[in-house]
C-alpha positions, -999 to +999 in steps of 0.1 A: -001+426+395+034+423+385+045+436+419+024+411+438+036+383+415+073+392+422+065+394+461+050+360+459+079+345+439+103+359+467+082+345+496+074+310+486+069+298+523+043+326+529+023+313+499+025+277+510+015+286+547-015+306+534-026+276+511-022+252+541-042+276+564-070+276+539-071+239+536-070+236+574-100+258+577-119+237+553-109+205+571-119+220+605-153+227+590-157+190+581-143+180+616-168+200+633-196+182+615-186+148+629-207+134+654-184+109+672-159+126+693-131+101+689-136+101+650-136+139+652-103+140+672-086+116+648-098+137+617-085+169+633-051+154+641-047+139+605-059+172+591-033+191+610-004+167+601-014+169+563-017+208+562+017+212+580+032+188+555+019+210+528+031+242+544+068+230+548+072+210+514+096+236+499+117+240+529+118+203+541+104+180+514+115+148+533+097+159+564+066+167+543+066+135+524+069+117+558+041+136+572+019+130+540+027+093+542+020+090+579-014+109+575-024+084+548-014+053+570-035+068+598-065+070+575-060+035+564-057+021+598-089+039+609-106+029+576-116+065+571-132+080+540-111+107+522-107+140+540-107+176+527-072+178+540-061+148+515-056+175+489-023+181+508-012+146+496-018+157+459+002+190+465+032+172+483+031+144+456+033+169+428+061+189+444+081+157+450+077+146+414+088+181+401+118+189+426+124+161+448+151+132+443+143+106+418+139+079+445+111+100+463+093+107+431+092+068+422+081+061+457+054+085+454+042+070+422+041+036+438+022+049+468-004+064+444-016+031+436-009+013+469-024+037+492-058+040+475-059+002+471-053-003+508-078+022+517-105+007+492-101-027+511-106-010+546-136+011+539-170-006+544-191-003+511-228+007+514-239-025+494-230-062+504-199-071+486-194-036+471-166-046+446-178-022+420-179+006+445-144-002+459-131-003+423-144+032+415-131+045+447-096+031+440-097+044+404-108+079+412-084+083+442-054+069+422-063+089+391-060+121+411-028+112+425-012+101+393-023+131+375-005+152+401+026+130+398+026+133+359+023+170+359+051+173+383+074+150+365+066+168+331+077+200+349+108+183+361+117+172+324+108+204+310+133+222+335+158+198+327+154+204+290+156+241+295+187+238+317+204+218+291+196+243+264+208+272+284+241+254+292+245+245+255+239+282+246+264+293+272+289+267+258+285+278+222+288+315+233+320+306+250+331+288+219+320+316+196+340+341+217+372+319+216+367+315+180+365+352+175+397+356+197+417+331+177+404+347+146+415+383+156+450+369+167+454+352+134+443+384+116+468+405+136+495+381+127+487+384+090+487+422+093+519+422+110+534+402+082+521+426+057+534+456+076+568+439+077+566+437+040+561+475+038+590+481+062+610+457+041+603+477+010+614+510+027+646+493+038+652+483+001+647+520-010+671+530+018+697+507+004+693+519-031+696+555-020+726+548+002+743+531-029+736+561-050+748+586-024+781+567-023+788+580-059+775+614-055+796+629-027+830+644-038+841+659-004+862+634+015+852+607-008+870+579+008+857+584+042+824+591+028+823+559+006+834+540+037+804+555+059+779+549+032+793+515+024+786+507+061+751+521+058+745+501+028+760+468+043+738+473+075+708+479+054+714+449+034+717+428+066+686+442+081+667+435+049+680+398+049+671+395+086+635+409+080+633+383+051+643+356+074+616+366+099+590+367+073+601+333+061+593+320+097+560+339+099+546+329+065+532+296+056+546+278+024+514+290+005+522+326+015+557+326+003+564+343-031+584+370-047+589+403-026+571+434-039+555+465-024+521+461-009+492+473-030+475+506-022+449+529-037+467+531-070+459+494-075+422+498-069+416+502-106+432+469-113+413+453-084+379+467-097+389+454-133+394+419-118+362+418-100+344+430-133+361+401-152+348+378-126+311+388-133+304+414-107+296+449-121+314+475-100+315+514-102+344+532-088+343+567-079+369+592-064+357+623-045+382+650-037+418+656-045+440+625-042+469+629-019+498+606-010+487+582+017+508+567+044+517+531+035+496+516+063+465+536+052+469+527+015+474+490+022+444+490+047+423+509+022+431+484-006+424+453+017+390+466+030+378+472-005+391+439-016+374+421+013+341+441+008+339+431-028+348+396-022+319+394+003+297+409-023+305+382-048+299+355-022+267+367-005+250+395-026+236+372-052+241+367-090+223+399-100+239+423-076+258+456-084+285+470-063+298+506-059+331+519-045+335+555-034+368+568-023+365+601-006+398+623+001+392+646+030+417+672+045+429+646+073+409+613+066+402+590+038+365+578+037+356+547+018+320+534+012+314+501-006+278+493-011+258+467-031+221+460-038+221+423-032+204+404-005+217+423+025+209+407+058+190+378+042+221+363+025+231+329+037+264+321+052+282+295+071+294+318+098+330+306+097+345+337+077+370+363+094+365+390+069+348+415+093+374+406+120+402+416+095+385+448+085+378+460+121+414+450+133+429+470+104+408+502+111+412+500+149+450+496+144+449+530+124+427+547+149+396+550+125+361+539+123+342+514+104+304+506+100+289+474+084+254+464+081+222+464+059+219+495+039+186+516+043+175+509+006+185+472+008+218+454+002+248+457+023+272+486+032+307+488+045+318+524+054+354+531+067+372+563+079+409+562+080+429+592+094+460+600+076+478+603+109+468+575+134+452+588+167+468+583+200+448+552+208+428+529+185+391+529+189+376+499+206+370+471+181+336+456+186+336+417+184+324+402+152+305+370+155+284+352+128+284+357+091+263+388+089+263+408+122+233+430+123+254+461+136+236+492+145+247+523+128+270+540+152+270+577+158+279+594+125+317+597+117+332+631+128+322+660+110+343+664+077+358+695+062+351+683+027+318+677+011+303+645+021+307+616-001+275+611-021+259+575-017+261+549-043+231+549-067+218+516-058+232+517-021+243+489+003+278+464+005+300+437+014+282+411+035+294+394+066+328+378+071+342+361+042 
């Protein structure tokens, strides 16, 4: 049946021609029953015109409308009673109201009253006077035509409404994608500023080490001091230039004293602040801690910070959170879960938290999973390699406040024991 339905949709003219042929056969039977040869010939011609109009209505609606009007006028002129083929008028009027231009639809509605009225005046009633008979005839024929017009116009209105909804949905989708791109660009800029801070800190260390070396070298002290002095001066100039660049990139609200960016060593302080804010948090460390690259340490801190922020915003007042930090041989795995509302949490959809997480992880060549946890609540799980891969993984687009991301294929097999899940499972809700 589905195949037949699809074939019928692909061949509308064949469907129309078949319907017109059936109507022509029924009309021919009525014509054969006529006693008067002249009246039979007129009926046959009108039936042929109306059936042809019905067959071509989809391809040539104007021709079909002219044919239907001509057939009706011929019936009025001859004072004939309605024919079987007059059903073609109903079909043509319905299609004109549904798909034709507005002027044709309105003209069809007017003729739905005028045509039956003129025909009611032309026919000879069986009773003398026959006003009642004429009125019922007019009411019945007009009712059939008006019903066809109303159904067609309703379909036109519904189609226009659906087209407007589709256009609006497409426009909102484009706006959402543009919003996500802007958010990603803003997040990249913020990450770049933070990485600049890391570089600036390393340059500061270089300056300090160069100054110290200037006093530690005994061989050729004058030339060594001159060379190291040049290094120190160049380093200070580079640091000053870096700070000027940061001053341009940062907004007034971002400006403050220069200090090294936070890392995993500051996670304890972060957890304490979150606890003081009213969210119970359990921090666990699995494996042997190792010294992390600056970018990985900063990203791990920011991901946990964002996840706990989202938990406070969306998980509910009674939620508990758990942070598990797992040190593997070549990667750091973080799992932040909560037992809050999970995917049912409300949100305004305007945050960029997930965008930031994914941008950070992609920049370092890692992987991240976010979504409802199996036991309820929300979970954020990230894997950050100690050494960035050759090319970052593709970053999925983040739209909406809580994207229902499907769990991706599991992270690559680890050489260290797996990080045990949090007791109450699930974390950070959608973008902050």
